N, C-alpha and C positions, 0 to 999 in steps of 0.2 A: 360747854363742859370742858374742864381741863383734864389733861392726861399727862403721864410721865413718860418722857422719851429717855433713851440711853444713847450716849454719844461717846466716841473715842477721842481722847485728847492726848497729844504728845506733850509731856510735862517736863522732860529733861532729856539730856543726851542718853539715848538708848532706853528711855522709860516712857511708857504709855499707860493710861488708865481709862476705864469706862466710868462716865459720870452720869448722874441723873439730871434731866432738864425738864422743867415744867412747861407744858404747852397749853395755852388757852385756845379759844376758838380762832380759826383762821380769819385774818383781816379781809376786807373786801378785795376781790380780785386775786386772792390767794387760794391755794388748794392744800389739803392735807395729804401727804404722801406716806404710806406705810411701806417700809423697805422690805424687799424680798431677797435681793442679791446685791452684792457690791464687789468691787475689785480694788486691790492694792496696786497703785502705780509705782512699781518697785524702784525705778531709777530716781524719780523725784522724791518719793516718800522716804527713801533711805537717807537722802540728804537732809530732809526735814527732821527726821527722827534723830539724826546726829547733830542737829543744830548748825548745819553747814550752809545756811543761806547767808550770803554776805550782806551787810547793812545796806549797800547800794541797791540791793534787789528786794528789800523788805516790802515795798509797795507793789512793784511789778510782779512779784511772785504770789501775791494774794489770790487765792482761788475764789470762784463764786461761792458765796454763803459761808466762807471761812469765818471762824470766830477766834478771838484772842489775837496775839501779836507775836511776830518772830522776835527772838528765837523760840521762847516758851513762855507760858503754855499756849498751845495752838490746836484748834480743831481743823484738821486739814484732810482733803481727799476730793476726788471729782469723778466718781463712777458709782452711781447708785441706780438700781432698777427697782421700781415699786409700783404700788397701785394707788391711783388718785381718781376719785369719783367713778370707780368701776372700770377704769382703763389702766392698762399697763404702760408705764412711762419710764423714760430714762431722764436723769437729771444730773447736773454737775454739782453734786452736794457731798459734803464730808460724810464719814461713816457714822450713821445714826439710824436708830430704829424707826423713828417717826419725826416728821418735820413739816413745816409750812414753807411754801415757795410761791412766787408769782405764777399765775396759771400759764403764762407764756414760756416759763422756764421748764415746764414739764412736757417733754417731747414724746409723742406716742411711739411705741415700739411697733414696727410693721408686723403684720400677721405672718410674714414669711420668715421672721427671725425668732428663734426660741428665746424665751425670757432669760435663761441662764447665759446665752451667748451675747445678749445685748450689753453685758458689762464691758465688752471690748470697745464700745462706741467712742469713748474719749481717745483711746489709742488709735483707733481707725481714723478719727478726725485729724490727729497729728500726722498720720501717714498720708491722708488725702492732701493736706496742706503741703507736705513735703513733695508730693507728686507735682503739685502746681508750681512750687518753687523750683523744681528741677527744670522747668521750661517745656517748650513744645517738643514732642517727639517727631519722628521716630528716634528712639534712644539707642538702638543697636545693642552692643554688649554692655552690661551693667554689672558692677560688683557692689554688694551691700555688706559692709564690714560690721559685724555685731549682730548676732542672731537672737537678740531679745525680742520682746513683743513688738516694739516700735520698728525695729529693723526688719523683722519678719513681715509685718504688715505692709511696710513700705515696699519691700521686694515683691510681695504678693500683688499690690496695686500696680507696680511698674510692669508686671507680667500681664495682669488682667486688663488694665485700662491702657497701658502704654505699649503693649505688644513687644516688650523688651525681652531679650535673652538674659535672664538674671541668675547670678550665682550668689548664694549666701556664703559669707566667709566668717569663720569663727574658730577660736582656739580649742573649743570643746567638740570633739568628734561626735558626741552624742547628738549634736544639733543636725547631723545629716538626716536623721529620721524625721525631724520637723520639716526640713527643707523638702524632703520627698513627699510628705503629707500635703504640702502646699503646692506641689507641682513645680518646685524650683531646683536648680542645681546647688551643689554644696562643695566647698573646698576648705581645707585648712590653709592658713596664711601662706605657707611655703609652696602650695600648689595652686594658688589663686590665679585667675587670668590677669594678664597685664594689658596695657594699651587700651583700657576701657575709656569710652567716651564720657561716661558718667560713673562716678563712684559716690556711694552714700556711706557716711560714717555714723554708726549708732552704738559703738561699744563703750563710750564714756571712759576711754583709757588712752593715755599717750601712746602706748604701743599700738593700739588699734588705729589711731590717727596716722601714725607713721606708715603702717601697712597700707592704709587707704591712699595716701599720697603716692606710694610706690606703685600702685596699680593703675594710676591715671595715665592716659595716653596724651598725645600732643594736643594742646588747647582744650583739654578736658575740663569738666566741672566736678569739683568735690563738694558735695552737699553735707554740711555738718549738722547732725541732729542731736548730738550729745550736749548735755548741760553738766558742767563740772562743779557747780556750787562755788565754794571759796577757794578751790584748788588752782594753783598756777601750773599750767600744762605746757610743756615744751612743744613747739611746732617746728618740724624740720623743713625749713624753707631754703636750705642750701641745695647743693647738688643740681638736679635738673628742674627745680621748681620754676625758675625764671625762664630758662631757655625753652621749656615746654609751654610757657605762657598758660600756666594752670590758673583756674578760677576757683577760689575758696569762698563758699556762700553759707551763711548761717540760715537755718530754717527753724522757726519756732511758732507754735500754734496760737500764741497769744494775740496775733493779728492775722487776718485773712491774707493770703499771699497777694502781692501787688497785682499779679496778672488777673485775679478774680475779684479784687476788692470792690470794684464798681458795681458788680451785679450780684454778689453773694453776701448775704448777711451771716452772722454767726449761727443763727438758728437754721438757715437753709443748709449751711455746711454740715451741721450736726445731723440734720435729717438725712442728708446724702450719706454720711458716714454710717448711720444706722441701716440704711437700705443696702449698703455694701456688705453687711454681715449675713447675707442670705446664702451662705456656702457652708455646708457641713464640715468641710475640711478645716475651717477655722477653729473648731473645737479642740484641735491639737494644741492650741495655745493656752488652754485653760487648765489650771491645776485642780486637783481634788479639793473640795471646799473645806474651809474651816468655819467653825461657829463664831459669830460676832463676839459673844461674851468671852471667848478664849483668846481674842486678839492680843491683849497685853502680854500673855505668856508666849504666844506664837510668833510675834513680830521679830524678835531677835533671830529666830531661825529663818524666817521669810526674807528678811532684809540683809542677812549676813553676806558679806562680799564673797563671791564665788559660789553662792548657794545654787545657782542655776535655776532659780524659780522663774517661771514665766508669768502668766497672769493669775495671781492668787485670787481665787473666788472666795467671797464671804457669803455665808448663808445666815439670814436673820431669823 
């Protein structure tokens, strides 16, 4: 029996629409997922919505189950929680009410994790991969510049799993409340700790990157989590960069960190990320929900630069 699904498509710079899609019966080995909640990955999707994926990254930036082609029209997203065959699952699927995926792509949500919090799984997976890319602890003093969702989750894991003394650094003083909720320190850039052995940058801004470099101690590592799309970003490698023998490393979730690649599959990493969402404090990262059907009208507000939106929850 066929059904009609509704899916969000980015159709032009700053424009999105919800389209009908016909679904027939699932193929063998596939399951039908009925969406309950989703999340906007604000950093990436703001670049997608603006058409700022450079041609060199058209293939590498394809998300699982994405449809269309960059720049437009494209059905994009990777955070959906739904019900498949009576079980609650998380999957890396674009924003859509109903869809079919291979059974192995539907990852069960642990009973210890509320369904609405499971939407953080993709961001938690990015943070977990960043923790692995940071190297072996103990980390000592750590600064995380950029208190968005990925920055905050990375700081949280460095504290929870790495035992580090972590300070979130952000230009928005309101982020102090988020840091406190997660059990982390907070500082504005002018007050941030220096001589850090590890600095994580997640602000996606040249100003934030310069701040991150200024906080690094001798022979420290700077882990870059930001993706800038088609922007040319100045990197201040003068001054003390060479004399301090700083190490600048990119971390990206598209591949499992080299330190864990031999033993960890993508699915195992995602399962671990889901299990790490068993902490009520993480609800501080989730914004009040918006209805799926209202997304075309709401996205300009959600994705607006400087909006301060954290994890925007979608209710289907």
